C-alpha positions in Angstrom: -22.4 -1.1 -115.8 -24.2 -3.7 -117.9 -26.6 -2.2 -120.6 -29.0 -3.5 -123.2 -27.0 -5.0 -126.0 -27.2 -3.8 -129.6 -28.8 -7.1 -130.7 -31.6 -6.7 -128.2 -30.4 -9.4 -125.8 -30.9 -8.8 -122.1 -28.1 -9.4 -119.6 -29.8 -12.6 -118.5 -29.9 -13.9 -122.1 -26.3 -13.1 -122.8 -24.8 -14.6 -119.6 -24.5 -18.0 -121.3 -22.0 -16.4 -123.7 -19.5 -15.4 -121.0 -16.0 -15.8 -122.4 -14.4 -19.2 -121.5 -11.4 -17.6 -119.8 -13.6 -15.4 -117.6 -15.9 -18.3 -116.8 -12.9 -20.5 -115.8 -11.5 -17.8 -113.6 -14.8 -17.3 -111.8 -15.1 -21.0 -111.2 -11.8 -21.0 -109.3 -13.5 -19.1 -106.4 -17.0 -20.6 -106.6 -18.1 -23.8 -108.3 -20.2 -23.5 -111.4 -23.3 -24.8 -109.6 -23.1 -21.9 -107.2 -22.7 -19.3 -110.0 -25.8 -20.8 -111.6 -27.8 -20.3 -108.4 -26.5 -16.7 -108.1 -26.9 -15.7 -111.8 -30.6 -14.7 -111.8 -29.9 -12.2 -109.0 -26.7 -11.0 -110.6 -28.6 -10.3 -113.8 -31.5 -8.6 -112.0 -29.0 -6.3 -110.2 -27.3 -5.5 -113.5 -30.6 -4.4 -114.9 -31.5 -2.3 -111.8 -28.1 -0.6 -111.8 -28.8 0.7 -115.3 -32.4 1.8 -114.4 -31.3 3.6 -111.2 -28.1 5.0 -112.7 -26.4 3.3 -109.8 -22.9 2.1 -109.0 -22.1 -0.7 -106.6 -19.0 -0.3 -104.4 -17.7 -3.5 -102.6 -15.1 -3.8 -99.9 -12.4 -6.5 -100.3 -14.1 -8.5 -97.5 -17.3 -9.1 -99.5 -18.1 -12.6 -100.7 -17.1 -13.6 -104.2 -20.6 -13.5 -105.7 -20.8 -9.8 -104.7 -17.1 -8.9 -105.3 -16.9 -10.6 -108.7 -20.5 -10.8 -109.6 -22.1 -7.3 -109.2 -19.5 -4.8 -107.9 -18.5 -2.0 -110.3 -15.7 -0.7 -108.0 -13.8 -2.6 -105.3 -11.0 -1.9 -102.8 -10.1 -1.2 -99.2 -11.6 1.6 -97.2 -9.2 4.2 -98.6 -9.9 3.1 -102.2 -13.6 3.2 -101.6 -13.4 6.6 -100.1 -11.6 7.9 -103.2 -14.0 6.2 -105.5 -17.0 7.5 -103.7 -15.6 11.0 -104.0 -15.1 10.8 -107.8 -18.3 8.8 -108.7 -20.8 10.5 -111.0 -23.5 7.9 -110.4 -26.9 9.2 -109.1 -27.0 6.3 -106.6 -24.2 4.7 -104.7 -24.8 1.3 -103.2 -22.1 0.6 -100.5 -21.5 -3.1 -100.0 -19.5 -2.8 -96.8 -20.4 -1.6 -93.3 -22.2 1.5 -92.1 -19.3 3.8 -91.5 -18.2 3.3 -95.2 -21.7 4.3 -96.4 -21.6 7.3 -94.1 -18.2 8.3 -95.6 -19.6 8.0 -99.1 -22.5 10.2 -98.1 -20.2 12.8 -96.5 -18.2 13.0 -99.7 -21.3 13.0 -101.9 -24.0 15.0 -100.1 -26.2 15.5 -103.2 -26.2 11.8 -104.2 -28.3 8.9 -102.8 -26.2 6.5 -100.8 -27.8 3.1 -100.0 -26.6 0.3 -97.7 -28.2 -3.1 -98.2 -28.4 -3.8 -94.5 -28.6 -1.1 -91.8 -27.3 -3.5 -89.2 -24.0 -3.9 -90.9 -22.0 -2.2 -88.2 -18.4 -2.4 -86.9 -17.1 -3.2 -83.5 -14.2 -0.7 -83.9 -16.6 2.1 -84.9 -18.8 1.3 -81.9 -15.9 1.6 -79.5 -15.8 5.4 -79.5 -18.2 8.4 -79.6 -17.9 12.0 -80.4 -18.2 12.8 -76.7 -15.1 10.6 -76.0 -13.1 12.6 -78.5 -14.2 15.9 -77.0 -13.0 14.7 -73.5 -9.7 13.6 -75.0 -9.2 17.0 -76.5 -9.7 18.6 -73.1 -7.1 16.3 -71.6 -4.6 16.7 -74.5 -5.3 20.2 -75.9 -2.1 20.4 -77.9 -2.4 17.0 -79.6 -4.1 16.8 -83.0 -6.6 14.0 -83.5 -6.0 11.4 -86.1 -9.1 9.2 -86.6 -9.2 5.9 -88.4 -12.0 5.9 -91.1 -13.5 3.0 -89.3 -15.5 5.4 -87.2 -18.9 7.2 -87.2 -19.5 10.6 -88.9 -19.9 12.0 -85.4 -16.4 11.0 -84.5 -14.9 12.1 -87.8 -16.5 15.5 -87.2 -14.5 15.9 -83.9 -11.2 15.0 -85.6 -8.5 17.0 -87.4 -7.8 14.4 -90.0 -8.7 10.8 -90.9 -6.5 7.9 -92.0 -6.8 4.3 -93.2 -4.5 1.4 -92.6 -3.0 2.2 -96.0 -1.9 5.8 -95.1 -1.9 5.9 -91.3 1.9 6.4 -90.9 1.9 9.0 -93.7 -0.9 11.0 -92.1 0.8 10.9 -88.7 4.1 12.0 -90.2 2.4 14.9 -92.0 1.4 16.6 -88.8 3.5 19.4 -87.2 3.2 17.9 -83.7 5.3 15.6 -81.5 2.3 14.1 -79.8 -0.8 12.8 -81.6 -4.1 11.3 -80.4 -4.6 8.2 -82.6 -8.1 6.8 -82.5 -9.6 4.2 -82.0 -7.7 1.1 -83.0 -5.0 0.4 -80.5 -3.3 -2.3 -82.6 -3.0 -0.1 -85.7 -1.8 2.7 -83.4 0.8 0.4 -81.9 2.0 -0.5 -85.4 2.3 3.1 -86.4 4.0 4.1 -83.2 6.7 1.5 -83.9 7.6 3.3 -87.1 7.6 7.0 -86.0 9.4 9.1 -83.5 6.1 10.9 -82.6 4.3 10.0 -79.4 0.9 8.3 -80.0 -1.8 8.4 -77.4 -4.0 5.4 -78.1 -7.7 4.5 -77.5 -8.5 0.9 -76.6 -10.6 0.0 -79.6 -10.1 -3.1 -81.7 -11.5 -5.0 -84.7 -13.3 -8.2 -83.5 -12.1 -10.1 -86.5 -8.4 -9.2 -86.4 -8.1 -9.3 -82.6 -9.0 -13.1 -82.6 -5.8 -14.0 -84.5 -2.9 -15.2 -82.3 0.8 -15.7 -82.8 0.5 -19.4 -81.8 -2.0 -19.8 -84.7 0.4 -18.3 -87.2 3.3 -20.5 -85.9 1.0 -23.5 -86.3 0.5 -22.7 -89.9 4.2 -23.0 -90.5 4.6 -26.3 -88.7 4.3 -28.5 -91.8 7.7 -27.1 -93.0 6.4 -26.0 -96.4 7.4 -22.5 -97.5 4.7 -20.0 -96.4 4.7 -16.3 -96.6 2.6 -14.6 -93.9 0.9 -11.3 -94.7 -0.9 -9.6 -91.8 -3.2 -6.7 -91.4 -2.0 -4.0 -88.9 -5.3 -4.3 -87.0 -3.9 -7.6 -85.6 -2.2 -7.8 -82.2 1.5 -7.0 -82.1 2.6 -10.6 -81.4 0.8 -11.6 -84.7 2.5 -8.9 -86.6 5.9 -10.0 -85.2 5.3 -13.4 -86.9 4.5 -11.9 -90.3 6.7 -11.5 -93.3 4.7 -8.5 -94.5 2.3 -6.1 -92.6 0.0 -3.9 -94.6 -3.6 -2.9 -95.5 -5.6 -5.1 -97.8 -4.6 -3.1 -100.9 -1.0 -3.3 -99.6 -1.3 -7.1 -99.4 -2.6 -7.3 -103.0 0.2 -5.1 -104.3 2.8 -7.1 -102.4 1.5 -10.4 -103.9 1.5 -9.0 -107.4 5.0 -7.8 -107.0 6.6 -10.8 -105.2 4.4 -13.7 -106.4 5.2 -16.1 -103.5 4.1 -19.7 -104.2 2.2 -20.2 -101.0 0.7 -17.5 -98.7 -1.6 -16.9 -95.8 -3.5 -13.6 -95.4 -4.1 -12.8 -91.7 -7.3 -10.9 -92.2 -11.0 -11.5 -93.0 -11.1 -14.7 -95.0 -13.2 -13.6 -98.0 -10.1 -11.5 -98.9 -8.3 -14.7 -100.0 -11.2 -15.8 -102.2 -11.2 -12.5 -104.0 -7.5 -12.2 -104.5 -7.1 -15.9 -105.6 -9.1 -15.2 -108.8 -6.5 -12.7 -110.0 -3.5 -14.7 -108.8 -4.2 -18.3 -109.7 -0.6 -19.4 -109.5 -0.5 -18.7 -105.7 -1.7 -21.3 -103.2 -3.7 -19.6 -100.4 -3.8 -21.1 -97.0 -7.1 -20.0 -95.4 -7.4 -19.6 -91.6 -10.9 -18.2 -91.6 -12.1 -15.3 -89.3 -15.4 -14.0 -90.8 -16.7 -10.5 -90.2 -20.3 -11.0 -89.2 -21.2 -7.4 -90.2 -19.8 -7.6 -93.7 -21.5 -10.9 -94.2 -24.9 -9.3 -93.6 -24.7 -8.0 -97.1 -26.1 -10.4 -99.7 -27.2 -10.4 -103.4 -30.8 -10.4 -102.3 -30.4 -7.4 -100.1 -28.5 -5.5 -102.8 -31.3 -6.3 -105.2 -33.9 -5.1 -102.7 -31.9 -2.0 -101.9 -31.9 -1.0 -105.5 -35.4 -2.0 -106.2 -37.0 -0.2 -103.2 -34.2 2.5 -102.6 -34.0 0.7 -99.2 -31.8 2.0 -96.3 -30.8 5.4 -97.6 -28.0 6.8 -95.5 -28.4 10.3 -94.1 -25.9 12.5 -92.3 -26.8 15.8 -90.7 -25.5 18.5 -93.1 -23.6 20.5 -90.4 -22.1 17.3 -89.0 -21.2 16.1 -92.5 -19.5 19.4 -93.3 -17.2 19.1 -90.3 -16.5 15.4 -91.0 -15.8 16.2 -94.7 -12.9 18.4 -93.7 -11.2 15.5 -91.9 -11.8 13.1 -94.7 -10.7 15.5 -97.4 -7.5 16.3 -95.5 -6.7 12.6 -95.6 -7.4 12.3 -99.3 -5.2 15.3 -100.0 -2.2 13.4 -98.4 -2.1 11.3 -101.5 
């Protein structure tokens, strides 16, 4: 967090002294003129974070001015769940979607959790309810329920264990059962099922961003004949994953790029991901087919400032519901 400096300069006054290397890196993802427009809000948010003893968590799909400008901690949904669980801040501002803020509150019941826009939802989370899970349990009483974290607290509370795209296979393999209810993303479930001997019973949910990608689109990106490595998120349809050179979560993609350093890549996921990764890996050329998440893009610097200033949109979860949901999330985190 940014604090008052020893010489008495405020963050706004010191911003002009940003190191040249850091400034040049930021200018690779946004032009200097845009950073100049954003800087007053960035500086105001830095001041408010100190006053409120707050930490800002940002998902990999947030825009660069949020991801690189004000976020204290960044990552995919698994990383943010872990960071929320270990945070000692009095206030957590979740720059993501509502289920992520709920997860942060579930893991930090005594802390204030804010989301800058209550309407930042998720098509996948909206595809299933707690009542749906209870009905599935009646139909398949011997099958444990693995629930993707992209779900409401109510659904997590009806589950045995949660997972993310980073650890879904590991979670499924950890269960002493030959048949598993895997909810709610059918494409992630299909991907996991292709790598395990266990039988997965799938729900028909999907992410509206990843579902729009097609195999024909991926093939079209290769038509110019230039070397291109395709990295795809497992929430994409199976024909898209079949065209990919690597399939993994957003954190998995980042680690793969750092390890392999391909000269030219395309990330088949939400398009702000490429902007944020490009800053750290300037030697890689990113081809950018752009599917935006309309829910993630509801979060803005202005809304983050207002959320901190007015303690706006505090996330609450019924304590009894949260206790049940916490068990499923903590079991996931214990997997490693």
